N, C-alpha and C positions, 0 to 999 in steps of 0.2 A: 483262103477263101475267104469271101466276105459271108459271113452266117446272120440272117435277119430270125431263123426261128429254127428250132433244134428238134432232131429225128433218131429212132434205130439207126437209121442206113449213115449217118456219119460215124456208126462204133466201127462198119465192117473193116474187116483186116487190109482193104487195098485204101484203105484213108487215112490208116496211120501210120505214121514213118517217118521220115528223114527227107522226102523229096518234095517238089514243089509241090504248092494245095495241101499238104497230107499234116495231119494232127501227131505234135509229140506226144508220148509216153512215157510215162515213168517203166523203170522195172523194174525186177522183183529185188532189188535191193534198192527201190525208191532214186533213182537216181537217172538222169535224162539220157538218151544216148548218146554218141556221138557224132556234135556237127560241126562244120567249120567255122572258127571263131570270126574269120572274115566277113561273114555274113552277120553278124551281130549289128547291129548299129543304132546309134546314141546311150551306148554307155560309154559315159566318162571311165580314159582309161587310167589307171593309179600312177602311170609314172612316164616322161619321155622317153621314146626311144631315140638315139642319134648316133653315126658312126663318130664321135669327137664329144670331149668332155662340154661339161660346161663351162664359162666362164663368168668371172662377178658382174659382167652388165650382160648376163643372161637372165632377162629381168620375171620372173616366173608368174604367169596370168594368177597361179594356185596358191602364191604364198607360201610363207614357211612350211612346212612339210612335205612340197613338192617332190616327187623323186624323178632319178634321171639315169637311164641306164646308158652307158655308154657299150653299142653293140660289138662291136671292134675291138676291145678290150676285156669286158663282162661285168666291169668296175658300174657300181653303181654311186649316188651321190643325194643327200636329203639336204636341200635347201631350211639353214637354220638362220637366217638373217637376210629378208626379203628387203634387205635396204637398193633403192636406184642404183645403179653405177655400181655397187660396192658388197654385191650379194654375196654371202657367204656359203658354199655347198661344201659338206662336209661326208667321208667319203664313209661310207656306212657297212663296206663288208669287208676281205682281208685284206685289200688292196691300202696303199698309201698315198698320201700329196694330199689332202683337202685343198680345194679353191678359196682363197681369197683375198684380198685386200691384202697390199704389201705396208708390214708397219714400216717398212724405215721412209717412207713418203708422208707427205698431206697432204690434205682435200682443199684445206681452208686458210691456211696461214705460215707465213715464216717468224720465226725471232731471231732477232739479235740483242743479245747483253753481254754486261760488262767492258772489257777495251778499254785500250788509251786514248783520253778524249783532248791529249794534249795540256794537260797539268800533271804535277807526282800524281792528284790521288789520283785512286783508280775508278772507272765510271762505273755507275750503281744503276743506269739505265737498265730497265728489258724494254724495251721496242719490237712491235706487231708492224707486217706486212700482207699484203692481201695476196692470195696465189691465182685470185680468179682476177681481180683487175688491175689496173697501172696505176698504183695509189702510192700516196707518198706512207711515210711508217710514221704510228705513234704511242707516243711512251704512255705504257699500260701499265706499268709499277716499277718499284724499286727492289735491285737485292737486298739481300740481310746485308752483305756486306758487298763493299766497292774492288771489284779486283780487274783487273787489265792477267792476259797469259789464261785465263782457265775454261774449263774444253766445256761442253757441250754435249747434253743429253736429252733423248724425246721417250716417254714414252706412250700411252694411248691415250693418257689424260693430261701428265706435267712435264713441263722440262726442268731440267736438270743441270746447275752451272756447280763444277766441280775443279775446288784448288783454285789456284793464282796468286797475284800478292797486288801490294798497293803502291807500293814503289819499285824505282829499278831493281837492278840485281843485288843492289845492300841491302833490300828489303826482307821480311819475313817471308817465307813460302804459308799458303794457308792448306788447311786438310778439309774444310767447309763443303758438305753436298748440300749445295743450296737448293728450297726446289718452288715453281709455284705453277699455280693453276690453267690448264687452256681453256676452260669453260666459263671463269669470272675474270677479268683484267683485276690483278692485285699483286702486291707484293709479295717476292718471295719469302722462306723461314729457311730458316738451318735444321734441318732433318735430321742430319749424320753425319759422321767424319770418314772422311779417307783414313787407309790406313798407313799412307806415310803424306807426310804435307808434299804438295807436288805445285808446279808450274809450266807452264806449256806443254803439257799432256797430250797424245793425240788420244780424245773421246769417241765413242760410240754407243752404239745400245744394241742389246737384243731383242726381243720382247717382250721380255721378264727383267733384264740387270741393264743396269748403263757401266761401262768397261772404260777404265783410264788407264793408258797405257808410256812406259817411257815418261821422259820430263826432266827438269831439271830443281833438285832436290837441296842446292847449297851445299857449302863445304865440299869436300874433296873425297872420292870426284863428285863432279857437281849434278853429272847424268845420271843416269839408271835405266835398267830396263823391265823393273819388274810391273806387270799389269796385274791392276785391281779392280774388285769385281762387288756390286754393288743392287741390290734386292730395288724393283719398285713398288712392292707390293706392303712393305712394313718400314719403317722407320730406321734400320738395321746399317751400319756401320761397314765399309767395303773389309773385303780381306784377299790379302795377295793369294793372287792363284795361278802365278808360274811366273814364264822370263819372254822376253819379247831376244831372239836371236843378236839384236845388234843393240848396246847401250845407244838411247837417242833421244832428243830432246827438239822442239820445237816440229815435231812432224805432226801429220792427220792422220783421222779415223773415219772407216765409212763400212760399211754390214749389206751383209746380202741375207735372204732369210734364215742362214746356216752358219752364216763365219762373220766372225768380225776382222776387219781388215787393216792394218795401219800401212805408213811408209814413209819413206825420205827421214829428213829431219837431220840435225849433226849429234857426235859424238864427245864435244867437247864447250866450254864456257871458257872466258870469251870464244866466241866460232872459231874456229879454224880453217885447213883446208878438209877435213874430213866428212863432207856432206855425203848424204844419201842416198840411192834411190832403190832401196830393195822395199818389195811389197812383202809383209806376210800376213798371215793368214790364223785366226784360232773359233773352232769349232764351237757355237753355242753349249753342243751339249756336255760336254765334256770340260774341264777344267784344264790348264798343264801350256807347256808353252807351244808360242808361235813358231809357225815354220817359212820359210822364205819360196815365195812361189813362183818372181818371178820381179821386174826389173821395170821401175817408170824413164819417161825417155830425156828423162835429167836429175843432176845431183843437184836437190836444194834441200832448205828446209825453211820454214815460215810460210804453208802453202794451207790452202782451204782442200776439203772432201768434202764432195757429194756423193748421191748415189741412187741409182733406177730398181727397180725389181732383178734387169741384167745384167747392170755393169756398174762399177765402181767410175769414180771422177776424181779427179786432183785438179788443181786450179792455182795459177799464181806460182810465189816462190822468189826466195831470194839467194843469193846475195848477189851481189854488185858484179852484173846487169841484172836487176830482177825479169822475171818473167813473166809473160802473157797465155802461156800454153794451156789450152784442157786436152788433158790425157783421157785415155778409155782401158780398161781392162774388162775380159768378161769375166762377170763370178762363175758361168759355167766350168770352163776350163782356166787352169794353172795358165798362166805366161806372162810376157812380157806386156805394158799398155803401151799405147798409139795416139801421135796427137792428131786431135781431129777438130781442130778449132784455135781461136783467139778471145780472149776478152778485151774489153775495149781499151787496155793500157797495162803496163805491165804493175803487176802487185805486189807487195811483202805484206804477210799477215793479214789475210780478208777472213771473212768467216762463209757460212755456206749453209743451202739449203735446199731443202729438196721437194719437189711437189711429184706427183703423180706422171705430169709429162714435161717435168724441166728442172733443171739442176739453176740454182741460184750463189753467183757470188757477191759477197755485202760487204762495203767499205775496203780496210785495207789502205796502206801507205804506198804512196805512186814515186818512182823513180824520181829522186830528186824532190820530192816534197810537192805541196803537202800530203799531209791523209787524205779521202775519199770519203764521201758519204751515199757515193755508187751503188743500188741496186741492181744487180744486172742479171739476164738467164738464158740460156741456150736449151734447145728442143732435146728431147731424149731420142724423139724418134729417128731425126738426122743429123748427122756431124756438120757441125757450122760451127761460126762464133757468134757471141756474146751481145744485146740489144741492152739498151739502155730502157729499163721500163719505171725506175722512181727513184728517190732518195730517202736514207736516213734522217732523222730530224739535225745530228750535227756529224763532222766528222768524226772518223773514228777507226781507230786498226788496232788487233793481237786480240778484240772478244771470241765469242762463240755464238753457235748458231742451234737452232731447235727446230722441228716443223708440225703442225696439229694438222 
């Protein structure tokens, strides 16, 4: 009711209550009587109610501290990082499953480092290429030790090159863990050592650690099935945490949000007929041996590996004839890979990168030669062939990749 002046009649019994044109009165406990909350307007809600979970692209107008209630599951989330398109929603109840960008892909740049540049000396270049523009790579720094056959790893802030060698099979294997910054272009530093000097291992990463599996250690037997792990948070040497199911080298590595994956390779040196097609996985949460969870579509060695948040990919590989296949397998269920597309040409020893939306295959050795400097990509959202999007500075093969 519109009030212009006050008189005692406004306090009559029939003017106090919870109906239209009545006044609310505190009870004996100094509380308001129960009213229909839907009738209250102009009061900001402390949370967003929805039948589904928020996503990383759910950009809250309230920024950090915004609460989200899933009315279907009862789970509650709080926005702890309000970066547009890459928001982090932390589960604040007894439930599990924070919603955040997948650490195994990058938003900005892919990197290619090390490799065989066509001379006996290992390549020490660190090249960077854009995920947001079709532009050629630039040379942004040097490795502390030029190597080829090195493995690549990515933390949220740094790229890592582990192991490798500088001349062909007669040369020594290295145990270096080399580290370079994503935020500022520059040279790598030798930050720690692997437990075992290795060449042609399968490199991958969890959110907190780098992993190097299998590889060629020289001597007899040449190959190993050791799984080595090192922390990103400190310059600490790697430790041997378990074994692959198969002794293998020249394999690839990928990661899901919960597991490391490795696949393929060969179990002898010089390579014989024992090429592998296995897909093995190891949980990030526990050290131990990997398990065989599926098969690739081909038995190969010297191929690349990439990942989306939901799928693992392998590309190319040898031996004769080389392969142009893009294989894909699901992280949510163990099983075999399927052939979902083709590279521009058959490639041996490419490196790979993974953006949020695309997989990248970089350089490699073409069937019949020469080596390549092509950067090609394919879409995660739809199965299909790769396209040529840019070039490295020089031809290269058997290097490693990272993403930021």
